[in-house]
mmCIF file of the C-alpha atoms, coordinates in Angstrom:
data_MODEL
# 
_entry.id   MODEL 
# 
loop_
_atom_site.group_PDB 
_atom_site.id 
_atom_site.type_symbol 
_atom_site.label_atom_id 
_atom_site.label_alt_id 
_atom_site.label_comp_id 
_atom_site.label_asym_id 
_atom_site.label_entity_id 
_atom_site.label_seq_id 
_atom_site.pdbx_PDB_ins_code 
_atom_site.Cartn_x 
_atom_site.Cartn_y 
_atom_site.Cartn_z 
_atom_site.occupancy 
_atom_site.B_iso_or_equiv 
_atom_site.pdbx_formal_charge 
_atom_site.auth_seq_id 
_atom_site.auth_comp_id 
_atom_site.auth_asym_id 
_atom_site.auth_atom_id 
_atom_site.pdbx_PDB_model_num 
ATOM 1  C CA . UNK A 1 1  ? 87.948  94.749  84.835  1.00 0.00 ? 1  UNK A CA 1 
ATOM 2  C CA . UNK A 1 2  ? 87.944  98.515  84.937  1.00 0.00 ? 2  UNK A CA 1 
ATOM 3  C CA . UNK A 1 3  ? 89.936  99.264  88.052  1.00 0.00 ? 3  UNK A CA 1 
ATOM 4  C CA . UNK A 1 4  ? 90.381  102.803 89.324  1.00 0.00 ? 4  UNK A CA 1 
ATOM 5  C CA . UNK A 1 5  ? 91.932  104.369 92.392  1.00 0.00 ? 5  UNK A CA 1 
ATOM 6  C CA . UNK A 1 6  ? 89.312  106.153 94.446  1.00 0.00 ? 6  UNK A CA 1 
ATOM 7  C CA . UNK A 1 7  ? 89.583  108.277 97.550  1.00 0.00 ? 7  UNK A CA 1 
ATOM 8  C CA . UNK A 1 8  ? 87.139  107.069 100.191 1.00 0.00 ? 8  UNK A CA 1 
ATOM 9  C CA . UNK A 1 9  ? 86.742  103.856 98.232  1.00 0.00 ? 9  UNK A CA 1 
ATOM 10 C CA . UNK A 1 10 ? 84.544  102.074 100.771 1.00 0.00 ? 10 UNK A CA 1 
ATOM 11 C CA . UNK A 1 11 ? 82.129  105.003 100.988 1.00 0.00 ? 11 UNK A CA 1 
ATOM 12 C CA . UNK A 1 12 ? 81.995  105.168 97.183  1.00 0.00 ? 12 UNK A CA 1 
ATOM 13 C CA . UNK A 1 13 ? 81.285  101.440 96.998  1.00 0.00 ? 13 UNK A CA 1 
ATOM 14 C CA . UNK A 1 14 ? 78.433  101.771 99.491  1.00 0.00 ? 14 UNK A CA 1 
ATOM 15 C CA . UNK A 1 15 ? 76.979  104.740 97.604  1.00 0.00 ? 15 UNK A CA 1 
ATOM 16 C CA . UNK A 1 16 ? 77.162  102.980 94.230  1.00 0.00 ? 16 UNK A CA 1 
ATOM 17 C CA . UNK A 1 17 ? 75.562  99.870  95.719  1.00 0.00 ? 17 UNK A CA 1 
ATOM 18 C CA . UNK A 1 18 ? 72.648  102.034 96.877  1.00 0.00 ? 18 UNK A CA 1 
ATOM 19 C CA . UNK A 1 19 ? 72.238  103.071 93.219  1.00 0.00 ? 19 UNK A CA 1 
ATOM 20 C CA . UNK A 1 20 ? 72.233  99.393  92.074  1.00 0.00 ? 20 UNK A CA 1 
ATOM 21 C CA . UNK A 1 21 ? 75.743  99.671  90.644  1.00 0.00 ? 21 UNK A CA 1 
ATOM 22 C CA . UNK A 1 22 ? 77.813  96.596  91.360  1.00 0.00 ? 22 UNK A CA 1 
ATOM 23 C CA . UNK A 1 23 ? 81.478  97.145  92.156  1.00 0.00 ? 23 UNK A CA 1 
ATOM 24 C CA . UNK A 1 24 ? 84.176  94.748  93.259  1.00 0.00 ? 24 UNK A CA 1 
ATOM 25 C CA . UNK A 1 25 ? 87.301  94.966  95.350  1.00 0.00 ? 25 UNK A CA 1 
ATOM 26 C CA . UNK A 1 26 ? 89.812  92.521  93.938  1.00 0.00 ? 26 UNK A CA 1 
ATOM 27 C CA . UNK A 1 27 ? 92.780  93.524  96.036  1.00 0.00 ? 27 UNK A CA 1 
ATOM 28 C CA . UNK A 1 28 ? 91.536  93.852  99.603  1.00 0.00 ? 28 UNK A CA 1 
ATOM 29 C CA . UNK A 1 29 ? 94.852  92.917  101.172 1.00 0.00 ? 29 UNK A CA 1 
ATOM 30 C CA . UNK A 1 30 ? 98.382  93.316  99.878  1.00 0.00 ? 30 UNK A CA 1 
ATOM 31 C CA . UNK A 1 31 ? 100.033 90.032  98.948  1.00 0.00 ? 31 UNK A CA 1 
ATOM 32 C CA . UNK A 1 32 ? 102.794 90.350  101.535 1.00 0.00 ? 32 UNK A CA 1 
ATOM 33 C CA . UNK A 1 33 ? 100.157 90.501  104.305 1.00 0.00 ? 33 UNK A CA 1 
ATOM 34 C CA . UNK A 1 34 ? 98.393  87.245  103.361 1.00 0.00 ? 34 UNK A CA 1 
ATOM 35 C CA . UNK A 1 35 ? 98.895  84.210  105.596 1.00 0.00 ? 35 UNK A CA 1 
ATOM 36 C CA . UNK A 1 36 ? 100.632 82.381  102.731 1.00 0.00 ? 36 UNK A CA 1 
ATOM 37 C CA . UNK A 1 37 ? 103.419 84.991  102.820 1.00 0.00 ? 37 UNK A CA 1 
ATOM 38 C CA . UNK A 1 38 ? 103.810 85.010  106.598 1.00 0.00 ? 38 UNK A CA 1 
ATOM 39 C CA . UNK A 1 39 ? 107.049 82.999  106.464 1.00 0.00 ? 39 UNK A CA 1 
ATOM 40 C CA . UNK A 1 40 ? 108.638 85.806  104.419 1.00 0.00 ? 40 UNK A CA 1 
ATOM 41 C CA . UNK A 1 41 ? 108.518 88.063  107.465 1.00 0.00 ? 41 UNK A CA 1 
ATOM 42 C CA . UNK A 1 42 ? 106.965 91.114  105.837 1.00 0.00 ? 42 UNK A CA 1 
ATOM 43 C CA . UNK A 1 43 ? 104.821 93.415  107.928 1.00 0.00 ? 43 UNK A CA 1 
ATOM 44 C CA . UNK A 1 44 ? 102.448 96.321  107.501 1.00 0.00 ? 44 UNK A CA 1 
ATOM 45 C CA . UNK A 1 45 ? 104.421 99.263  106.127 1.00 0.00 ? 45 UNK A CA 1 
ATOM 46 C CA . UNK A 1 46 ? 106.998 97.241  104.196 1.00 0.00 ? 46 UNK A CA 1 
ATOM 47 C CA . UNK A 1 47 ? 105.284 97.949  100.854 1.00 0.00 ? 47 UNK A CA 1 
ATOM 48 C CA . UNK A 1 48 ? 103.377 101.219 101.340 1.00 0.00 ? 48 UNK A CA 1 
ATOM 49 C CA . UNK A 1 49 ? 102.419 101.690 97.684  1.00 0.00 ? 49 UNK A CA 1 
ATOM 50 C CA . UNK A 1 50 ? 100.868 98.213  97.461  1.00 0.00 ? 50 UNK A CA 1 
ATOM 51 C CA . UNK A 1 51 ? 99.083  98.758  100.762 1.00 0.00 ? 51 UNK A CA 1 
ATOM 52 C CA . UNK A 1 52 ? 97.695  102.131 99.651  1.00 0.00 ? 52 UNK A CA 1 
ATOM 53 C CA . UNK A 1 53 ? 96.457  100.691 96.387  1.00 0.00 ? 53 UNK A CA 1 
ATOM 54 C CA . UNK A 1 54 ? 94.717  97.871  98.235  1.00 0.00 ? 54 UNK A CA 1 
ATOM 55 C CA . UNK A 1 55 ? 92.853  100.525 100.217 1.00 0.00 ? 55 UNK A CA 1 
ATOM 56 C CA . UNK A 1 56 ? 92.004  102.663 97.187  1.00 0.00 ? 56 UNK A CA 1 
ATOM 57 C CA . UNK A 1 57 ? 91.277  100.459 94.165  1.00 0.00 ? 57 UNK A CA 1 
ATOM 58 C CA . UNK A 1 58 ? 87.769  99.532  93.083  1.00 0.00 ? 58 UNK A CA 1 
ATOM 59 C CA . UNK A 1 59 ? 86.508  97.754  89.981  1.00 0.00 ? 59 UNK A CA 1 
ATOM 60 C CA . UNK A 1 60 ? 83.693  99.536  88.196  1.00 0.00 ? 60 UNK A CA 1 
ATOM 61 C CA . UNK A 1 61 ? 81.284  97.800  85.807  1.00 0.00 ? 61 UNK A CA 1 
ATOM 62 C CA . UNK A 1 62 ? 82.925  96.982  82.496  1.00 0.00 ? 62 UNK A CA 1 
ATOM 63 C CA . UNK A 1 63 ? 82.074  94.312  79.977  1.00 0.00 ? 63 UNK A CA 1 
ATOM 64 C CA . UNK A 1 64 ? 81.475  93.871  76.280  1.00 0.00 ? 64 UNK A CA 1 
ATOM 65 C CA . UNK A 1 65 ? 77.699  94.399  76.544  1.00 0.00 ? 65 UNK A CA 1 
ATOM 66 C CA . UNK A 1 66 ? 77.630  97.542  78.679  1.00 0.00 ? 66 UNK A CA 1 
ATOM 67 C CA . UNK A 1 67 ? 75.592  100.263 77.013  1.00 0.00 ? 67 UNK A CA 1 
ATOM 68 C CA . UNK A 1 68 ? 76.442  103.914 76.658  1.00 0.00 ? 68 UNK A CA 1 
ATOM 69 C CA . UNK A 1 69 ? 73.501  104.689 78.945  1.00 0.00 ? 69 UNK A CA 1 
ATOM 70 C CA . UNK A 1 70 ? 74.900  102.387 81.627  1.00 0.00 ? 70 UNK A CA 1 
ATOM 71 C CA . UNK A 1 71 ? 78.356  103.964 81.387  1.00 0.00 ? 71 UNK A CA 1 
ATOM 72 C CA . UNK A 1 72 ? 76.726  107.390 81.687  1.00 0.00 ? 72 UNK A CA 1 
ATOM 73 C CA . UNK A 1 73 ? 74.707  106.230 84.713  1.00 0.00 ? 73 UNK A CA 1 
ATOM 74 C CA . UNK A 1 74 ? 77.818  104.927 86.499  1.00 0.00 ? 74 UNK A CA 1 
ATOM 75 C CA . UNK A 1 75 ? 79.952  107.966 85.694  1.00 0.00 ? 75 UNK A CA 1 
ATOM 76 C CA . UNK A 1 76 ? 77.139  110.318 86.741  1.00 0.00 ? 76 UNK A CA 1 
ATOM 77 C CA . UNK A 1 77 ? 76.900  108.667 90.149  1.00 0.00 ? 77 UNK A CA 1 
ATOM 78 C CA . UNK A 1 78 ? 80.666  108.554 90.676  1.00 0.00 ? 78 UNK A CA 1 
ATOM 79 C CA . UNK A 1 79 ? 80.828  112.275 89.893  1.00 0.00 ? 79 UNK A CA 1 
ATOM 80 C CA . UNK A 1 80 ? 77.787  112.992 92.071  1.00 0.00 ? 80 UNK A CA 1 
ATOM 81 C CA . UNK A 1 81 ? 79.370  111.158 95.011  1.00 0.00 ? 81 UNK A CA 1 
ATOM 82 C CA . UNK A 1 82 ? 82.506  113.292 94.913  1.00 0.00 ? 82 UNK A CA 1 
ATOM 83 C CA . UNK A 1 83 ? 80.718  116.575 94.134  1.00 0.00 ? 83 UNK A CA 1 
ATOM 84 C CA . UNK A 1 84 ? 78.236  116.182 96.989  1.00 0.00 ? 84 UNK A CA 1 
ATOM 85 C CA . UNK A 1 85 ? 80.774  114.895 99.530  1.00 0.00 ? 85 UNK A CA 1 
ATOM 86 C CA . UNK A 1 86 ? 83.561  117.457 99.273  1.00 0.00 ? 86 UNK A CA 1 
# 
């Protein structure tokens, strides 16, 4: 996994998908907000850093067979997204 924090993560994910770049969101909800942790009594706002990271992190393509050209393609489109959407 190559996980990064990204402003406007969901918009970035949608943009990269339109460029045939697969991304994943592994941490869509903070652990303390899952039903399994309900009995612990935590609520939204109790762990603001974890909650922010769950809203910002995205996994970019990364594996042992990724080519330099593919890395360049992904990084180009990430940069283009932020440069054109300031």
